[in-house]
C-alpha positions in Angstrom: -25.4 -37.4 0.5 -22.4 -35.4 1.2 -21.2 -32.3 -1.2 -17.9 -30.9 -1.0 -17.1 -27.1 -2.6 -14.3 -25.2 -2.0 -13.8 -21.4 -1.1 -11.2 -19.2 0.3 -10.3 -17.3 3.5 -8.1 -14.3 3.3 -5.1 -13.4 6.0 -3.2 -10.8 5.7 -2.2 -10.8 2.2 -2.6 -14.3 1.3 -5.2 -17.0 0.9 -6.1 -20.2 2.5 -8.1 -22.8 0.4 -11.8 -24.3 2.5 -13.5 -26.9 2.1 -17.1 -27.1 2.5 -18.8 -29.6 3.4 -22.6 -30.0 3.1 -24.3 -32.8 4.3 -28.3 -33.5 3.9 -30.1 -36.1 6.0 -32.6 -36.9 8.1 -34.2 -34.2 10.6 -35.1 -30.9 10.1 -32.7 -28.4 11.8 -29.5 -26.3 10.1 -26.3 -26.7 11.6 -23.1 -24.7 10.8 -19.9 -25.5 12.3 -16.4 -25.1 11.4 -15.6 -21.6 13.4 -18.0 -19.6 11.0 -18.4 -15.6 12.3 -21.7 -14.1 12.4 -21.7 -12.8 9.0 -21.3 -16.1 7.8 -23.9 -18.1 10.1 -26.3 -15.7 8.5 -26.3 -17.0 5.2 -28.9 -19.4 5.8 -31.3 -16.6 5.4 -29.7 -15.0 2.1 -29.3 -18.7 0.4 -32.7 -19.6 1.4 -34.0 -16.5 -0.1 -32.1 -16.6 -3.3 -33.0 -20.2 -3.8 -36.7 -19.6 -3.9 -36.3 -16.6 -6.3 -35.1 -18.9 -8.5 -37.9 -21.6 -8.0 -35.0 -24.1 -5.7 -36.1 -25.1 -2.8 -34.0 -25.1 0.6 -34.0 -28.9 2.1 -36.8 -29.4 5.2 -34.1 -31.9 6.3 -31.4 -31.6 8.7 -28.5 -29.7 6.8 -25.2 -29.6 8.3 -22.4 -27.5 6.6 -18.5 -27.9 7.9 -16.3 -25.0 7.0 -12.7 -27.0 6.9 -10.0 -26.4 8.4 -12.3 -25.6 11.4 -9.6 -24.3 13.3 -9.1 -21.3 10.6 -11.8 -18.3 11.5 -14.2 -17.9 8.2 -15.1 -14.3 8.2 -17.8 -12.4 6.1 -20.5 -13.1 3.6 -18.7 -14.5 0.6 -19.4 -18.0 1.1 -23.1 -17.6 0.6 -22.4 -19.2 -3.1 -20.8 -22.0 -2.3 -22.6 -23.2 0.3 -25.9 -22.4 -1.7 -24.0 -24.8 -4.7 -23.2 -27.5 -2.2 -26.4 -27.4 -0.7 -28.4 -27.9 -4.5 -25.8 -31.1 -4.8 -26.7 -32.5 -1.8 -30.0 -32.5 -1.8 -29.6 -34.1 -5.4 -31.3 -30.8 -6.7 -29.1 -30.3 -9.7 -25.7 -32.4 -10.5 -22.8 -30.6 -10.7 -19.8 -32.7 -12.3 -17.0 -30.3 -11.9 -18.2 -28.8 -9.0 -14.6 -30.0 -7.3 -12.8 -28.3 -10.2 -13.7 -24.6 -9.1 -13.0 -22.0 -6.2 -15.8 -20.6 -5.6 -17.1 -17.2 -3.4 -19.5 -14.9 -4.0 -22.2 -12.9 -1.3 -25.6 -13.3 -2.2 -28.5 -11.0 -2.3 -32.0 -12.0 -1.7 -33.2 -12.3 -5.2 -30.4 -14.3 -6.3 -28.0 -11.5 -7.3 -24.2 -11.5 -6.4 -22.5 -8.4 -5.0 -18.6 -8.1 -5.3 -16.3 -9.1 -2.4 -13.0 -8.8 -1.0 -10.0 -9.9 -1.8 -10.0 -11.7 -4.7 -6.6 -11.3 -5.9 -5.0 -13.7 -3.5 -7.6 -16.2 -3.4 -7.1 -16.2 -7.3 -3.1 -16.7 -7.1 -3.6 -19.7 -4.2 -6.1 -21.2 -6.5 -4.3 -21.4 -8.9 -1.1 -22.6 -6.8 -3.2 -25.6 -5.7 -4.1 -26.6 -9.3 -7.7 -25.7 -9.6 -8.9 -25.7 -12.8 -11.1 -21.9 -12.2 -12.7 -19.6 -10.1 -16.6 -18.9 -10.0 -17.4 -15.3 -8.4 -19.3 -12.0 -8.7 -19.0 -10.8 -12.4 -18.1 -7.2 -11.1 -14.5 -8.7 -9.5 -13.7 -10.9 -12.3 -11.4 -8.2 -14.2 -9.1 -8.1 -10.9 -9.2 -12.2 -11.1 -8.3 -12.5 -14.5 -4.8 -11.1 -13.8 -3.9 -14.5 -12.7 -3.1 -16.6 -15.9 -3.6 -20.1 -16.2 -6.8 -20.1 -14.1 -10.2 -20.1 -15.7 -12.1 -16.7 -14.6 -16.2 -17.4 -14.2 -17.9 -14.1 -13.8 -21.2 -14.7 -13.1 -24.6 -12.3 -12.2 -26.9 -14.7 -10.5 -27.0 -17.9 -8.3 -28.9 -19.5 -11.4 -26.3 -18.6 -13.9 -23.8 -20.4 -11.4 -25.7 -23.7 -11.1 -26.5 -23.7 -14.8 -22.6 -22.8 -15.6 -21.8 -26.3 -13.0 -24.0 -28.3 -14.2 -22.8 -28.2 -18.1 -26.4 -26.2 -19.5 -24.5 -22.7 -19.9 -21.3 -21.8 -21.7 -19.5 -19.2 -19.9 -16.3 -18.4 -22.2 -13.5 -17.4 -19.2 -12.8 -13.9 -19.1 -8.9 -13.1 -20.7 -7.1 -10.0 -19.9 -3.8 -9.3 -21.3 -3.2 -7.2 -17.9 0.5 -6.9 -18.6 0.1 -5.2 -21.5 -2.3 -2.5 -20.1 0.2 -2.8 -17.2 3.1 -1.6 -19.7 1.1 0.6 -21.3 -0.5 2.5 -18.5 3.1 3.1 -17.1 4.0 6.3 -18.2 0.3 7.6 -17.1 1.2 10.9 -15.5 -1.6 12.4 -13.6 0.9 14.9 -11.9 3.4 16.7 -13.5 6.5 18.8 -11.7 6.5 20.7 -15.5 3.2 22.8 -13.7 5.5 23.7 -10.8 6.9 27.1 -11.5 10.2 28.2 -9.4 10.7 25.6 -6.3 13.9 24.5 -7.6 15.6 23.4 -4.3 12.6 21.8 -3.5 12.4 19.5 -6.9 16.2 18.6 -6.1 15.9 17.8 -2.9 12.9 15.6 -4.4 14.9 14.4 -7.0 17.4 13.1 -4.4 14.9 12.0 -2.2 13.1 9.4 -5.1 16.8 8.0 -6.4 17.7 7.1 -3.0 14.5 6.4 -1.2 14.6 8.8 1.6 12.0 9.8 3.9 11.4 14.0 3.4 10.0 16.2 5.7 9.5 20.0 4.3 8.7 23.0 6.6 7.2 26.5 5.2 4.3 28.7 5.5 0.8 28.1 4.2 0.9 28.4 0.4 4.1 27.8 0.0 3.5 24.5 -2.2 4.4 21.7 -0.2 1.4 19.7 -0.8 2.3 20.4 -4.8 5.5 19.4 -4.9 4.3 16.4 -2.6 1.7 15.0 -5.1 4.0 15.2 -7.4 6.6 12.5 -6.2 5.4 9.6 -7.7 5.5 10.9 -11.1 9.3 10.6 -10.6 10.3 7.2 -8.8 11.2 4.5 -10.9 8.3 2.3 -12.7 6.8 -0.3 -11.2 8.1 -3.7 -11.4 5.3 -6.8 -12.4 6.5 -7.9 -9.0 6.0 -4.5 -6.9 2.6 -4.1 -8.9 1.4 -7.7 -7.7 1.9 -6.7 -3.9 0.8 -3.9 -3.9 -3.0 -5.1 -5.8 -2.8 -7.7 -3.6 -2.7 -5.2 -0.3 -5.5 -2.7 -2.3 -7.5 -5.7 -3.3 -7.9 -7.1 0.5 -8.7 -3.6 1.6 -11.4 -3.6 -1.1 -9.6 -0.7 -2.6 -9.8 -1.8 -6.3 -13.2 -0.7 -7.1 -15.7 -2.5 -10.2 -12.7 -2.4 -12.7 -9.8 -3.3 -10.9 -6.9 -4.3 -12.4 -3.0 -4.3 -11.8 -1.9 -1.2 -10.5 0.5 0.4 -13.2 1.2 3.9 -11.2 3.0 4.1 -7.7 0.4 4.2 -4.3 0.0 7.6 -3.4 -1.8 7.9 -0.1 -2.6 10.8 2.0 -4.5 10.4 5.4 -6.2 13.2 7.1 -4.4 14.2 11.0 -7.6 12.8 12.4 -6.7 9.3 11.6 -6.8 6.8 14.5 -3.6 4.2 15.0 -5.5 1.4 14.0 -6.2 2.9 10.6 -2.7 3.9 10.1 -1.1 0.9 10.8 -3.5 -1.3 10.0 -5.3 -3.8 12.6 -8.9 -4.8 14.1 -10.5 -8.0 14.6 -10.1 -9.0 11.6 -6.7 -7.6 10.5 -6.8 -5.4 7.7 -3.9 -3.2 6.0 -3.7 0.4 6.8 -2.4 3.1 5.3 1.0 2.4 5.7 0.6 -0.8 3.7 -1.7 0.5 1.1 1.0 2.8 0.4 3.5 -0.1 0.0 6.0 0.5 -3.1 4.7 4.4 -2.9 4.3 6.9 -0.9 2.6 8.1 2.3 2.1 11.5 2.8 1.6 13.3 6.2 0.2 17.0 6.2 0.8 19.0 8.8 2.4 16.4 10.6 2.9 18.2 13.8 -1.6 18.0 14.1 -1.4 14.2 13.9 -1.9 12.2 17.4 1.4 11.6 19.0 0.6 7.7 19.4 -0.3 8.0 16.0 3.1 9.1 14.7 5.1 6.8 17.4 3.3 3.9 16.0 4.8 4.4 12.6 8.4 4.2 14.3 9.5 0.2 13.9 7.7 0.1 10.4 9.5 3.1 8.7 12.6 0.5 10.2 11.8 -3.1 9.3 9.3 -2.0 5.9 6.5 -4.2 7.5 4.2 -4.1 10.3 3.1 -7.2 12.0 -0.5 -7.2 13.9 -0.9 -9.9 16.9 -3.9 -10.7 18.5 -4.5 -13.9 21.1 -5.1 -16.5 18.0 -3.6 -15.0 14.7 -0.2 -13.2 13.8 -0.8 -11.0 10.4 2.2 -9.3 8.2 1.8 -6.9 5.9 4.5 -5.2 3.7 4.8 -1.6 4.5 8.0 -0.1 2.6 7.1 3.1 1.7 8.8 6.6 1.5 7.4 9.0 3.9 7.1 12.6 2.7 5.8 14.6 5.8 5.0 18.8 5.8 4.3 21.2 8.6 4.2 24.7 9.6 7.2 26.4 10.8 4.8 27.3 14.0 1.0 27.4 14.9 0.5 30.8 12.7 2.7 29.7 10.2 4.8 32.7 9.2 8.2 31.9 11.6 11.2 32.4 9.6 8.9 34.2 6.6 10.8 36.7 4.7 7.7 39.4 4.6 5.2 38.1 6.9 5.7 38.7 11.0 5.5 35.6 13.3 2.4 36.3 16.0 3.6 33.5 17.7 4.9 34.1 21.7 8.2 33.0 23.2 8.4 29.2 23.7 5.4 28.1 21.4 7.4 27.7 18.1 9.8 25.2 20.2 6.8 23.3 21.6 5.0 23.4 18.4 8.2 21.6 16.7 8.4 19.5 19.7 4.8 17.5 19.0 7.5 15.7 16.6 9.9 13.3 18.4 13.3 12.9 18.0 12.9 9.7 17.0 10.7 10.2 14.1 12.7 12.6 13.3 15.7 10.6 13.0 14.3 8.0 10.5 13.7 11.3 8.0 16.7 12.0 6.0 15.6 15.4 4.2 14.7 18.4 6.5 13.7 21.1 3.4 12.8 24.6 3.7 10.0 25.7 1.7 10.4 29.0 1.1 7.1 31.1 -0.5 7.5 31.0 -4.6 8.0 35.0 -5.8 5.2 37.2 -8.2 8.1 36.8 -10.9 8.6 33.4 -10.9 4.6 32.6 -11.0 4.1 34.8 -13.5 7.4 33.7 -15.8 6.3 31.4 -19.2 9.9 29.6 -18.7 9.3 26.1 -19.2 9.8 23.9 -15.9 11.8 20.3 -16.4 8.9 17.5 -16.8 8.9 14.9 -14.9 10.0 12.5 -17.2 13.3 14.6 -17.7 13.7 14.4 -13.7 13.1 10.5 -13.4 15.7 9.6 -16.0 18.2 10.6 -13.6 16.6 9.0 -10.8 16.4 6.1 -12.4 20.3 6.2 -13.6 20.7 6.8 -9.8 19.1 3.4 -9.0 20.5 1.6 -11.4 23.8 2.2 -9.5 22.2 1.3 -6.1 20.9 -2.1 -7.8 24.1 -2.9 -8.7 26.3 -2.1 -5.3 23.6 -3.7 -3.1 23.2 -6.7 -5.5 24.6 -9.3 -2.9 22.3 -8.0 -0.3 18.4 -8.6 -1.3 17.4 -6.4 1.8 18.5 -3.6 0.6 18.0 -2.0 -2.4 18.8 1.7 -2.0 20.6 4.3 -0.3 18.3 4.7 2.6 17.9 1.5 3.3 21.6 0.8 4.9 22.4 0.2 7.7 24.8 1.6 10.0 28.2 -0.8 9.2 27.4 -0.6 5.6 27.6 3.6 5.6 30.8 3.3 7.4 32.1 1.1 4.1 30.3 2.6 1.0 29.9 6.2 2.1 33.7 6.9 2.5 34.9 10.1 2.1 38.6 12.4 1.9 40.1 14.3 4.4 38.6 17.5 2.8 35.0 15.9 3.1 36.1 15.2 6.5 36.9 18.4 7.0 33.4 20.0 5.9 31.5 17.5 8.0 33.5 18.3 11.0 33.0 22.1 10.8 29.6 22.0 10.0 28.6 19.9 12.6 30.2 22.0 14.8 29.3 25.4 13.3 25.7 24.6 12.8 25.5 22.5 15.7 24.2 19.3 14.1 23.3 16.5 16.0 25.3 13.0 16.1 22.3 11.7 14.1 23.0 13.7 11.4 25.8 12.0 10.5 24.9 8.8 8.8 21.9 10.5 7.2 24.1 13.1 5.4 26.3 10.6 4.1 23.7 8.3 2.7 22.3 11.9 1.1 25.8 12.3 0.0 25.9 9.3 -1.3 22.7 9.4 -3.5 23.7 12.9 -4.6 27.0 11.4 -6.1 25.0 8.6 -8.0 22.7 10.8 -9.5 26.0 12.9 -10.9 27.6 9.3 -11.9 30.5 10.0 -9.5 32.3 6.7 -7.9 33.0 9.1 -4.8 31.6 11.1 -2.9 33.0 14.7 -3.2 33.4 17.7 -1.2 30.5 19.6 -3.2 28.1 16.4 -2.8 28.8 16.4 0.7 28.2 20.3 1.1 24.4 20.0 -0.8 23.9 17.2 1.7 24.3 19.3 4.6 21.9 22.0 4.3 19.3 19.3 4.2 19.4 19.2 8.1 17.5 22.4 8.9 15.8 20.7 12.0 18.8 19.5 13.7 20.2 22.9 13.6 20.5 23.5 17.2 18.5 26.3 18.0 16.7 26.3 14.6 13.6 27.6 16.0 15.2 29.5 19.8 
């Protein structure tokens, strides 16, 4: 007899339905075909042990399992449960009248319990799209899958529960979670608030501009000046996630297995801060079975690179293309996978190895040429993609002990949202562009027009400060964002003047 069950294979952040055909016939061998990897092949031992534990039997006949389509590679241990259900049906131990109505996934332990699996959300989305009635999966993953409505989410703890449900002996109510209500209630949950930061008003202003225009930022300053503290608070002033953005980000975290036991829709923008020892593959994604890297986990959020010059040169260079294209393509001999990577890059660095170059009080002990060599660890093409260069100075004692209340993230966020709304209106005919930082050069000339006084100021600044040519477009984009925050239709001289001061590393001889 041939039984058919349905599972799924995740590729990138999308899923494909896999048909698992089980045939039990004459003979005594066990075959698994359809391009399974070693983890899938090992399911024979896990399934046999789990079946015996609950007094089922593994057929002592010829068992052929085909995973179709046969040209798609099947990976991981999540096929254990659909294979076990197929064997029980094909060997006529149990009758499952509704087997074809459900997608089934789950890893079995030897005692028949189910372990959680990765990539549940894209599988649930695909199951609904293909018209399945429901999705049977480990109970620990049920909350994550319940993000998808109009699909019965059946969480089970053991192989026996799955068999009893499919045979009609056990009634399990589908898990229903009002994820949208939970999502909207959690939008204003802020872990780190700018109200906690004393002083550093100029840096807060730079962060507000960055958030409003989607600009990348690099902060240069001595140790303990508050660079990390400020970076952690940036997500709190970014506009709240939309439902579409939340679903995109949640899918990526689901595929990477980062949602945890009670995973639900991500309500807050991701903040990723990888250590400087990270490898190229861990940052941008990849591996034999391509997995999302840190830049994809930061999609719709913030990627913070602390101590930028300490990262390996190759790691920083592989980020250049994703920063431009806002996605990363992982290509292998037989497969090519796209992961979204639309993130804001926030980097921080000391001005020199000892950390005290340009410090108002402490003396730098680095020798001649060492400062320049340290700064040269960060390549020009990468700096070219960073709009704001901000010098962070230590907070004075009077500011630290001041009782004056700092502006909260909520107040700053309101101004940021107003700025973004103006940009949304401006770029409504360009779906690929939704903030000032994403404007291509031809659009900059059209949108960021300045008057004669502005041109004179910009020309003088470029000559006197020795600003490089690449600074020109960046200054105009940042000036456009400053104008948006202040509610101005035109870029005024004061907007340009403020934008010019955010190009520290472009000044010739900054470290000379």
